[in-house]
Each structure stands twice: as structure tokens, then as C-alpha cells.
N, C-alpha and C positions, 0 to 999 in steps of 0.2 A: 502494499501499501503506498505510493508517494504521501509526500510532503501536504504537498496538497491535496492532498484527500482528505486526510487525518486536521488539514482543518477545516473543513467545509462542514465534514461530518460533524466539529465541533460548534458548530455556531448553528448546529437543526436544532430547535426547542425541546424536541423529544432527548435530549443531550442537555438538557439544565439540568444544573447544580440542585442537588436535596435540597425541599426546602428547611429558611432552618426552624431550628427547635423556639415551641414558644414560651412566650420568657413566664417567668416568676412573675411577676410585676404584680402587684394587689389590688382588686378591683375594687371596686367603691360599691361598698354595701349599699346605694342607691343606688342600682341598677338601671338597666335597658328598659326595666317595663314603664318604668313612669312616664318616658317616653312617647308611650303605645308602639315600641318594635316590639314588633314581637316573630316568632321563631327567623332571630338568623340569623346566617355563619362561624363564623368562626367570629368570634372578637377579640380583639389587641386590646386591656387597657393600659394608656400610659406610661408605651416602651421608648426608653431610652433611644440618645442620639443612636449611638451603634446598631442597636438592633433595629430601628425603622430605617436605617442603613441596606441592611441586610436583607429587609421584607420592600423595598423600595427597587432593590438590584434583581431580586427574586422574580419581580412583578413584575419587572421592564420600563418601570416609571420613566426609567431615566439613567445616566450614566454619573462616571465618576473623574472626573478631570485631576488630572494634574494638580497635586497638592492633599487634594482629598475632596474638595470642595463636588456637593452633588449638581447635577447641571440634568433642568427638565425643560419641556417645553409647553405652553400654556394653552397652543392651539388658533383659533379664532379669535378668543378673546387674550388680546397682553396685553391688556384695562383694565380699566372696572368700564363697568359701560350704568352710570347715570342715571339710562331710560327705562331702566330695566327695575330699580328700585322700589318700591313702593313701601309705606306704612299702616298697616291695617289701623282702620276705624274703629273703636272702640271707647265701654263709658270712660275708662280707668285714665286713659291717655288724651282725650281728643281735646281736651279745653285746655291744654297747657300747648299742644303741637303748631307748630311755623308751617302751616297749610300752604300747597301752592307750589308752586315749579317744580320746588323740591321734592317738598314731603310732599308727594303725592297719592290722595288716598287707597284703601284696599278695601272693600268690600269683607266683615267678619267671614260669611258663608260659604266665600270664594276662595281668603285661605282653608279654610274647615276641608273645604272641598280637595282642593292641592296639599293637603298634609297629609289626607286617608290615603291618595295613594302614591306620598312619595312612603309613606308607612307602607305601602302592599311594595311598593320597587323594590325597600330593602328589605324584608320577607328572602330569608339564603342569601343577603348576600354577607360579605367577608367586612366586619365595623373597625375601625381604629378611633379610640378615645381617646382623648387627653382630658384631666381635669389638670383646670388651673388658675392661676389670679392675675387681673387685671388691675392694676393700682399697689403704689411701692407703698404708703402709706400706710398702718393697719384700721388706721380708722375711714377712710376712706376706701377701703378694697373688695372688689367683687369676685366670688366663686364663677369661672367659667365655666361649661362642658360644650366641646368641640367636638362634633362623631360625625364622619370622612371615610368615605370608601375607599381614597388612595391614601398611602402608607408613605407619600411625599407633600401630603397637604398634613401629617397628621405631623412629621418630622418639622414644617414652617411654622404650626400654634408651639412647639415644642421650643423653637426658637425665638418667639416671638412674646412667650408669655413666662410666664414664672407657675415651676411645677410644687408642688409638695416636695419637703425637705427628704421625708426618707419614702417609702413605699406603704409602709406601713399608716404611716400619715392620711395616705390616702384612703385610707381605707372608707370612712366616718366622713370623708365629700357627699357638700351635700347642694349642686348648681344653683344660682341665682338667676340664669340665662342660660338658655343650652344651644348652641349653635347644630342644624342639622345640616352639614353639608355635599351638595350629591352631582358631584360636575356632569358626570352621566343620565344625570335623569335630565327630562328636558320637558316644559312644561307647553298647552296647549291653547295658544290665544285666546283664537275662537270661544273655548271653552273654558279657560280661566279668568280670560278677560286680563292676560298680562302684554306687555307689549308687544314679548317675543317668546320665543324658548328659553330665553334666560330669566331669571328671578332673584331679585334679591327683596323678601319679604319681612319688617320687622312686624312683628304683635307684640306692645309693651305688655301691656295685660296676661295673656300666656309665657308672659316671658319666655319668646322661643323666634325666632329666626330662623329663617328657612331659605337655602340659595341652590339652586341648581343649574344648567347646561353652559357654565364659567367653570372654568380649573383657572385662572386669574387667582393666584392666591392674597392678594391685596384686598377683595371680599369679605371677608372674612375678620381681616385686619382691621377695615373700617367699618361693617357692621357692631363688631363688640368699640369703636373709638364711638359712632351713634347710642350706642347703650348707653354709655361714663358723660356723653352729652346731655343727653335728657332727667341721669338720676344727679347726677352731682349739684346745677345748677339752686335744683330744687333745695338740698342741704345750704345754698352760699360759699355753694366751692367754684369759679373759674373754670371749668374747663378750655383747651388749649390744641389748636393746631399751630402746634408748635418745637424749638430742638431751645435746649437749655444748657448752660454750663458756668462754673461756679470759678474764678480767679485765685490768683496764691490769698488773693488779700480775703477768699470770702464772701466777694459778691458775685451775685448769682444776674445774671444776664437771659433772658433768654429774648428766642426770636420765629415772630411770627411768619409766615408765607406759605403758599402752596410748593406743592411740586413741580421741582425744576427754575425754585428761587436763587437757590444754594442753602434751604440750612436745615441739609445734611451737614454738607459739606462746609459750611461755615463755625458752627458751633461744634465739626469735630477739629480742636485748635488741640496740640501738641502740651504747650503753656497753659490749657484751662483743662477744668477734670468736666468732662459731657457728664448731664446729667443721663438728655436721655436723644432722641433726633425728630421725635415727630408727636410728639402725644403728653400732654402735660395736665397733673392740673396746681389748682392757683389756689390755698384752703390758710384761714388765720394764724397757723405755721408758718406758709412758707411754698416751697415746687417739690411736686412727687411725679414721678417720673409715668405712667402709663403699664410701658409697656419692660419687658427684658429684652429686648433687642434690637434692631434697628431693620429697615427695610428701604435700602439706598439705591438708588441711580446708579447702574455703569458702567451707563454709555459713556466712553471716553475717559474714564478715569487717568487719571496724570498719578505719577507712582510721584513725579515730585513735588505736586498741588497737589494731592490727596491724598499725602503715603497714606494714612491709618486706615480709610477706608478700602485704598487700594489692595493692600497689601489681607483683607477678610475673602478675598475674592480666589486664592489659591487655599482655604486651610479648613480642615474637617472641620463638618458643622454648620457649613455653610450653604446655604437655598440661592441658586443661581438661577432667575428665569429669561428665556431664549436669550441665553449669551452664547453667541457664538463657540466652537469650540473644534479644532483638528482634531477627524472621526479615528488619524493614527495616535498621532501621539498626543494625543488632549491636552491639549495643549490651548490656555486659555484666545479669545482676541477679544480687547474687551471696547478696540474701534470699527466693529463689525456692527452695522444699524440695519442689513439685511433682514431679520426678524420684527425689531422693532425698532425703536426711539427708548422706549420704555420699557430698556435693559433693566430685572433687578436683582438684588443681593442682598437676602434676608440672613444676620450673623448675631448671635449671642452679643448683647451688651462690653460682655469682659474684653471681647478683643481688641479693641480699642481700647490700649496700652495705659489711659489716663481716664478710664470708666469710671462712674462713684460708684462703691460696692452698696450703697444705701440708695439710692438711684433716689433721693431730695436732699434736697438746702434750704437753704431761705428764704424771705422774699428779697426780691430783683430789686438790684438795685440800674440796671439797662431795660429799658424794652425796645428791640430793634424791630422792625416791621421790613420788611423785603419784598420787592414787588420790580417783576422784571417787566420793564417796562418797554413791549414794539413800535411805541409814535416816538422814543427816542430824545425823550422831552422830558423829564421829572429829573432834577438836580440829581447829580451820583452820591449823598448825604445830606442829611436837613435835619435839624429839632426840631417836635413836638411838639407843641402848648398841647395838655387832656385833651384838649376835646377836640381837636387834630387829630390826634390822636385818638380819640372815642372814631370818630368820623369815618377816619381813612381805616379803620378797623372794623367798620359796619361797610366798609365800601369794599375792600378787603382786592384792591386794581390791581393782577395784575397780568401777562398773558400767558395766557393755557398750551403747553408747551408740548413739542410735536410724541403722540404717540402713547400719553398718561391717560387720552379717555379714546373713545373705540371712535374713527371718523377724522379727530383733527391728528393731519396731519405738517402741519406748522404752523407756530406760533402764533393766534388767536385772543386779542386787546379784550378780556376777559371784565369780572366781576363777582367777586364770589365772596358773600360774608361772614366777618368775621374769618378768613385769612382758610374758609373749608367749611359754603354753603352745603358742601354735597351728606356733614356728617350732621349740621346743627337741628337735633332735631325738634328746639325750642325758637322764638321767635328773637332778629339779633339784637336787639335790642335789649333782652334781656341779659346778657353776656358783656354786651356793653358796658351793660349799668356795671357791672359788675368788675369790669376792665378801671371806670373810668373811679371806681368806687377804689381800687384797692391803688391805685399809680399817683393817688391825694395821701390816701393814708401812710405810704410808705416811702412818697418822694421820689418819686420812680420818673428818670431820664429817657428821655422819648425818643427813639431817632428815626427816621426816613429814608429806608436805602436802598439807589437804587440797580440791581446786578443784571440791566437788560443791555438797552441801544445806547451809542451816544454812534454824532457824526451824521445822523438823519435815522428817519426808522427801521423799520426789517426792511431786509431787499435794498438799503445805498447806506445803511452804515454798519456798525460792527457793535459786537459784543463789551461791556465795558470789560477789560482784562480780570482777570480773580487776584493776582495781588497786587493788584487798586484795590480792589473792596475788600480783601484780608486789611491787608492798611488801613481805609476807613473803620473797619471792624474793633482794627488791635488802637487806634486809637482814640475813638469810642469807648473803650468798654475799661482803658488806664486809665482815664479822665482829660488826657491831652487835647480833646476839644470843647470842656468844659468853659472856658473862658473862648474858643478860635472865633476870631470875623466873622459872621454870616452877611447875605445879603437877601433881605424879601425878594421871595420871587411874584414878580406883580402879578401874577395869572393864578399860581394857585396857592398865594398869601402864605406861605413854611419861610423856615430861617436856612437857604443853602446857604451850607457851609463852602466858606473863599481858601484855605486855605488846610493840607492837613498834612503829615507829615510824612510823606514815601508817595504823595500823590502829586503829579506836575496842577501847576496851579491852573492850564487850560482845560482841565478835563472833568474841576469841581463847576463849572461852566457849561454848561449843556449848548449854552444859544452857540456860542465863539465854535465850537467843534459843528456848525452847517457850515457848509461854505453858502446858503444862501441861509439870512439870519430872518429876511421877511417869512421861507417856505415854515423855517422853526415858530416864529408867533401865532401861524396861521394850523398847524399844527398843535402847538400845544391849548389855542382857545378851542379844537376841536375834541380833545383831547377834555378839558374843561368846561365843554356842552356835557360830553357823557358822564364825568362824574355827578352833574347838577340832573341828567335824567336818571340813572338809577340809582339817586340818594332818593328821588319823587314820592317810594313810598314810605320808605322811613321816618318823612318832614314834623312826623307827630308825633314821631322816638323821644320814650323818657332817661335821661334826663332831656329837656328837646335845647340842650346848651351845645347838641351835639353838631349840631344845626349851626353851629357859628364856624365850625373848622370846614365848612364848603369854600372851595375855589371859586376867586373874581373870573366872570362873563369880558372885562374892561377888555378893552383893544392897545398893545401897546404899541405906541410911535416907533417906527424904525428911526 
């Protein structure tokens, strides 16, 4: 028999390696019967990372890359599907929900019918269960159970959230919320009244989330975030789509921003301790991370510009979604966007060398709002008053970056309330009021930083170099801009910083970077009008002082 023949035989399915042995992980006494799951197949409870690797490889759910990361493909959905997410209208939560284009209602009876069919689908299926916790602060921590039909999604969950300290501790686990995740099950839109075969349905009364028709793991993460965004503000805790870190001086900083604005990269600073990269709460005691992992964009990561995140791509325990890999050498290519711009890496927070062990810190000294301005007219860095911070928080202006959502192929100007409207279950004014109270109580310095375009809009200008943005952030957080020279922007009314260490003066004046200043003025007025139009539905927001942060529409004279 030739070597080629042996190699061919070894690749055939019937010569697959033996199934990994069953884990001895302790199952919760609160079993799957409480969820209506009857007669399931093999159940794997709380498998740890090596066991999940073995299961996922045996099931051919992904491949092993050089260094040990686990590479998967998510198929059709390489980003979130916001048009497929609904909240069930029911008595216990209906009066609190911010109903509209973001939180669209779903009939309770339709939910129950789809739920029954999903349970029938799960009969006889192999299931992977992770019992975990969301929220580093014990006072606000919530137990979450995620049940999925794939090993790699269970690996993702174990990577992102905190698990019981010992197997025995998990025996008494009782979930406050449960996620039923079935990526291979699809809805029937005409029958179920869903938007497509994909669905993400949140039922606060039943404390249950149903996800089907998509393998993009971010849907699990963001659904859990939606839960916390509903529960915590009702307890006077501000839930935030932000990253957070703390300096050697003990001063905490938080970074607001949508996907692609740089909050993960800018918060992973080797000179500061990372609290978390995406989701946090701000209580009367300080800031705490919701998660125990990070979910970073991997496309075109640089070992020089983002060394800490870049290093995670090749580590055992990292899950890589849609990252290109050489099929022979298993070498990763982070520059390849052939599958999507939204390549993702999920890795444990401790993979960042300077990550916080507690994932908690004191009250912020600095608040940074990151915006990726596709118009190219906002100042690279500006100081905000409390009212302006609340206004820009409600506005949430940025550009949707290619690949973060289905159908988005290039940056597009958008407004997303609280820098995370798709995940905010309550009215934006609820979050803004809490933010304003905390800014005032703790004397927080607020900044608006543009990580987007300069020298012209998208397609004409270029992205502001990340080294310049890093220099601005460092100067702001270390106090070197406390008494910096500023210039009032006549259109947006914010105090633009005109001098910053490590940044050329001309970069700090966006108008001077354009070849045609009149074209800049026109584009600035255009964006200001979009701000005002977007804010119109919130004009009666409480507190009313938020309106004081609006930009002016008067024309700048050349």
C-alpha cells in the first residue's frame, strides 16, 4: 500500500478517532427537565476547555491552528442579525421596554409555539450545557445557563463567562436566565412571524432566550448583555457598552463606543490594568465587568500596534471566528478578509498580561466616548461638559464598520443610542439620567475622541492613525490635557483640543486637513443636521438639560 493511499484512507470519516470519553463534570441538580427538554441525547455538563476542544474536533466543528487556537466558520451569518431580534411583549416587562425599531415586540403565543417546536427538535440531540455567571460584582451577579447543540459554542460560553470555582459548586446551580441555542434549527417566517429563518427572542417574564438559525457566537454574548441592560438600571446600576481600565495611580477610565471604534484596542494598554473590553456595570461602589473574556475584532491586527490582543490569536483557549488559515501549515492570516471584515477572537481575559484579577475598579476619573466619524469633520479629541456627554451618549454617533452586521459592506454613518442601542432594553433616557448623576457625583472628566476619518469623508480622506489616537488617550488619562488649550467648535459646540503631546497640531484641526475648507463646512453642517434630526424623538428626555448639548446649525463663514 502506498503512502498516498494510507493518507487518503486516514481522511475518510469511518476512520475517525474514537469518541472522547465522557466527562466526569458534575451536573446541576436543577436539570434540563425544568426547561421542558425531554428525552435528549448525550448531555455534556460544564465541560472544561480541553474536553470541549476534544469534542469539537471529534465532531468536526472546527480546526486547530498553529499555537492552539480553535478556528471555526459561522456560515452565512458572520455578524449580528439585528432585524431578527425581538422582545416578547408580556405583562411583567412591557411597561419598561423601549419599544420601537430596536426592541420590536413579539407575540407571546408565537413565542410559545416556536418554543415547543424547538423543544421537539432538541429531543434526541446531543446537548452541551454551561452553567456560568455574569457580573464580577457578587452583589449584582446573575447565574446564566446556556444550552447549545454544538461543542464549540459551549467553548465560547466558557471562555466569555465566569464558571463555578469547582465542579461540586456547580451541583447547586439554579439559573436566573436560560439561553436555548440551536444554530441548526430554523424558524418558518410565515408561520412564526419572524423576519427570517433566523431568530433571537428574549422573554423577560419566562427568563428565557431562544436563538436559532445563526452560528455567529456574538448573538449569545449580546443576548446576555441585553438581560443585564434590563435588570441593572432598575436597581440604580448603570449598564454600559464600554471597555474599562485603571492606571497605576488607581484612576479608572471607561471607553464607550460601538464595534470598530477602537474601545477594545485602546483599553488594552500595557501601562494600565484592563478591567474588561466590552460590557460593564457602574454601581455605587464603582465599575465591574460583566464578562470573564474578550471578544475582539481580529482583522488586520498588528503585533506592533495591538501586541496584547495579537498574541491571543495563537493561544490554546482562543476561539477564532472566520479567521483565514493555511489548510496545510495551519498558520493564521489575520489580514485576510475573504470571509468577512468582522473576524472575531474570543479569549479569556487573563490572556491579556495586565488584566485585573477581580475585574472590578473604583469610580471612573475619565470617560471617553469613541466615535468613528465617516464624515471626517469631528475633532480628533474634545472636552465635553456633563450635558454634552449625556447628549452624545444618547446620540451614539459612529459609523457601522464593514461586517459587524449583515448587509453592511462599508462604513455607514449611524446613530445608536447609548453606543449600543440593539442591546438597550430600556428607554435611552433611563441610562442617560444615571450617567449624568454619576458624572456629577464623581466629578468625571469627559472626552469625545474621533477614531474615524480626517482630510475628507470616507472614500476621500483616511483613518486617523492609531498611534495618534493612542497619544491623545494617554495624554487625557494622565492629566496632561487637564489644562490644555481648546477651541470652541462653531458647529458642534464642543471644546476641541488644539495641542496634545505626540500629535501634530494640524491633525487636531479637522478643517485644516481638508483641501477645500468650504467643503468641510458643508459636511459639518450636514452632520450637525443629522444629529438634531436623530435627537428629535428624545427632545422631551429627562433631565431636560441633555438638550443643551446639541450642535448649532448656523453656517460657518469662510
